[in-house]
matplotlib code that plots the C-alpha trace (Angstrom):
import matplotlib.pyplot as plt

x = [0.0, 2.8, 4.5, 1.4, 0.9, 4.6, 4.3, 1.2, 2.9, 6.0, 3.9, 2.0, 5.3, 6.9, 3.9, 3.8, 7.5, 7.0, 4.1, 6.2, 9.1, 7.0, 8.2, 5.7, 6.6, 6.6, 3.9, 4.6, 1.9, 1.4, 0.2, -2.8, -5.2, -8.5, -8.4, -11.1, -10.0, -11.9, -10.7, -10.2, -11.2, -8.8, -5.2, -2.4, 0.8, 2.9, 5.1, 5.3, 8.0, 7.3, 10.7, 12.0, 10.3, 12.7, 12.2, 13.9, 16.2, 13.8, 11.0, 13.1, 12.4, 10.1, 9.2, 5.6, 6.2, 4.3, 4.9, 4.2, 5.3, 7.3, 9.4, 9.2, 9.0, 8.6, 5.9, 7.6, 5.5, 4.6, 6.6, 5.9, 6.6, 8.6, 9.5, 6.6, 8.5, 9.2, 5.6, 4.1, 6.1, 4.6, 1.1, 1.3, 2.7, 0.0, -2.9, -1.9, -1.3, -4.8, -6.3, -5.3, -4.8, -1.2, 0.1, 2.2, 3.3, 6.6, 8.5, 11.8, 13.8, 12.5, 14.9, 12.1, 12.2, 9.8, 9.0, 7.6, 8.8, 6.8, 9.1, 7.5, 8.9, 7.5, 7.2, 5.0, 4.1, 3.4, 0.8, 0.4, -0.8, -2.7, -2.6, -5.8, -4.1, -6.4, -4.4, -4.5, -2.2, -0.6, 0.4, 1.9, 3.8, 5.0, 4.9, 6.2, 5.9, 8.9, 9.1, 12.4, 13.3, 12.9, 13.4, 10.3, 8.4, 4.8, 3.3, 4.0, 1.7, 1.6, -1.0, -1.8, -4.4, -5.1, -7.2, -8.4, -7.2, -10.6, -9.3, -7.0, -5.9, -2.2, -0.6, -3.5, -5.8, -3.0, -2.4, -6.2, -5.9, -2.7, -4.5, -7.3, -5.0, -2.8, -5.9, -6.9, -3.5, -3.3, -6.8, -6.0, -2.8, -4.7, -7.0, -4.2, -1.8, -4.6, -5.2, -1.4, -1.1, -4.4]
y = [0.0, 2.4, 1.6, 2.4, 5.8, 6.5, 5.7, 7.9, 10.8, 10.4, 10.3, 13.5, 15.2, 14.3, 15.3, 18.6, 19.3, 18.4, 20.9, 23.7, 23.0, 23.1, 26.3, 28.6, 29.2, 32.7, 33.4, 35.6, 38.1, 39.9, 43.5, 43.2, 46.2, 45.9, 48.7, 49.9, 53.1, 55.2, 54.4, 57.0, 56.5, 59.2, 59.1, 61.6, 61.0, 61.3, 58.4, 58.3, 56.4, 55.4, 55.8, 53.5, 54.4, 56.0, 54.9, 55.5, 52.5, 51.5, 51.0, 49.3, 45.8, 42.8, 43.0, 44.0, 46.8, 48.2, 51.2, 50.8, 53.2, 55.1, 52.1, 50.3, 46.5, 43.7, 41.0, 37.8, 35.4, 37.6, 39.2, 40.8, 38.7, 41.7, 45.1, 47.6, 50.1, 47.6, 46.2, 49.8, 50.7, 47.7, 48.5, 52.1, 51.3, 48.7, 51.0, 54.0, 51.8, 50.2, 53.7, 54.6, 58.3, 58.2, 57.0, 54.5, 53.9, 52.2, 51.1, 52.6, 49.7, 50.1, 51.3, 52.9, 56.6, 58.8, 62.5, 62.4, 60.8, 60.2, 60.3, 58.7, 58.7, 56.4, 58.2, 56.0, 52.3, 50.9, 49.9, 52.3, 51.2, 53.5, 53.4, 51.3, 48.7, 49.5, 50.2, 51.6, 51.5, 54.6, 54.7, 57.9, 58.8, 62.1, 62.3, 64.7, 64.7, 66.0, 66.9, 65.4, 67.8, 71.0, 69.6, 71.4, 70.0, 70.0, 69.1, 67.8, 66.2, 64.2, 61.5, 59.4, 57.1, 55.7, 52.6, 50.9, 47.4, 45.6, 42.1, 41.5, 38.1, 38.9, 40.1, 38.9, 41.7, 44.3, 43.2, 43.8, 47.3, 47.9, 46.8, 49.2, 52.2, 51.4, 51.4, 54.8, 56.3, 54.9, 56.1, 59.6, 59.5, 58.6, 61.5, 64.0, 63.0, 63.3, 66.9, 67.6, 66.4, 66.8]
z = [0.0, 0.9, -2.4, -4.3, -2.5, -3.1, -6.8, -7.2, -5.4, -7.6, -10.7, -9.7, -8.8, -12.1, -14.2, -12.3, -13.2, -16.9, -17.2, -15.6, -18.0, -21.2, -22.9, -24.7, -28.3, -29.8, -32.3, -35.4, -36.3, -39.7, -39.9, -42.2, -42.0, -43.8, -46.4, -48.8, -50.5, -53.0, -56.6, -59.2, -62.9, -64.1, -62.9, -63.2, -65.1, -61.9, -60.8, -57.1, -55.2, -51.6, -49.9, -47.2, -43.9, -41.4, -37.8, -34.5, -33.6, -30.8, -33.3, -35.9, -34.5, -35.0, -31.4, -30.5, -28.1, -25.2, -23.0, -19.3, -16.5, -19.1, -20.2, -23.5, -23.3, -25.9, -25.7, -24.8, -26.9, -29.9, -32.7, -36.1, -39.2, -40.4, -39.0, -39.0, -41.1, -43.9, -43.7, -43.7, -46.8, -48.7, -47.4, -48.4, -51.8, -52.5, -51.2, -53.3, -56.3, -56.0, -55.7, -59.3, -58.6, -59.8, -63.1, -61.1, -57.5, -57.0, -53.9, -52.7, -54.1, -57.7, -60.4, -62.4, -62.9, -60.9, -60.6, -57.0, -53.8, -50.6, -47.6, -44.5, -41.0, -38.4, -35.0, -32.9, -33.1, -29.7, -27.2, -24.2, -20.8, -18.5, -14.7, -14.6, -16.9, -19.8, -23.0, -26.5, -29.5, -31.0, -34.7, -35.9, -39.1, -40.7, -44.5, -47.1, -50.8, -52.8, -56.5, -57.7, -60.4, -58.4, -54.9, -53.8, -50.9, -52.1, -48.8, -45.3, -42.7, -39.5, -39.4, -36.3, -34.9, -31.4, -31.0, -27.7, -27.1, -26.4, -26.7, -23.8, -24.9, -25.0, -28.3, -30.4, -29.2, -29.6, -33.2, -33.9, -32.6, -34.6, -37.8, -37.1, -36.4, -39.4, -41.7, -40.3, -41.0, -44.6, -45.4, -44.1, -46.2, -49.4, -49.0, -48.1, -50.9, -53.5, -52.5, -52.5, -56.1, -58.0]

ax = plt.figure().add_subplot(projection="3d")
ax.plot(x, y, z, "-o")
ax.set_aspect("equal")
plt.show()
């Protein structure tokens, strides 16, 4: 009887240890905002290049960042599939291309000639916690449009969006809020840039 109790106790102890030692695996998230922009039937002859997005070194990471008590921290079990600045460049290029306002929209790595360049700077891309532990995401970029031939800055604007994190299930809920805030910024950019270059 004692041996049976000892065996059961050992089994419970060993199973408890194995559960504790099971490591959680990081999950990779992709920034995929749902965008539906107004399409134009008549486009201009302009060729717009979307330059590489400058970002502070702290934001040039695949980590999903949050700010709590003034300090930036990464989520332990969630990362971006690619850095936000690189993904945002692709998203902005595709969105403006699909809108058909410009003759062509090309990425910063393209060797095609262009007469306009969109220069974006990523300023904020983080989750911010309040004192009551509720949080929101803050996405903010500054843009300027430059005419290549003259070097003239045709327009400059700062666009930002803040979205509440309503799903508190770790990084998944934060990614949902980032998608919504990113969609807002890209929609605002599409309206602004079409006014800058009619």
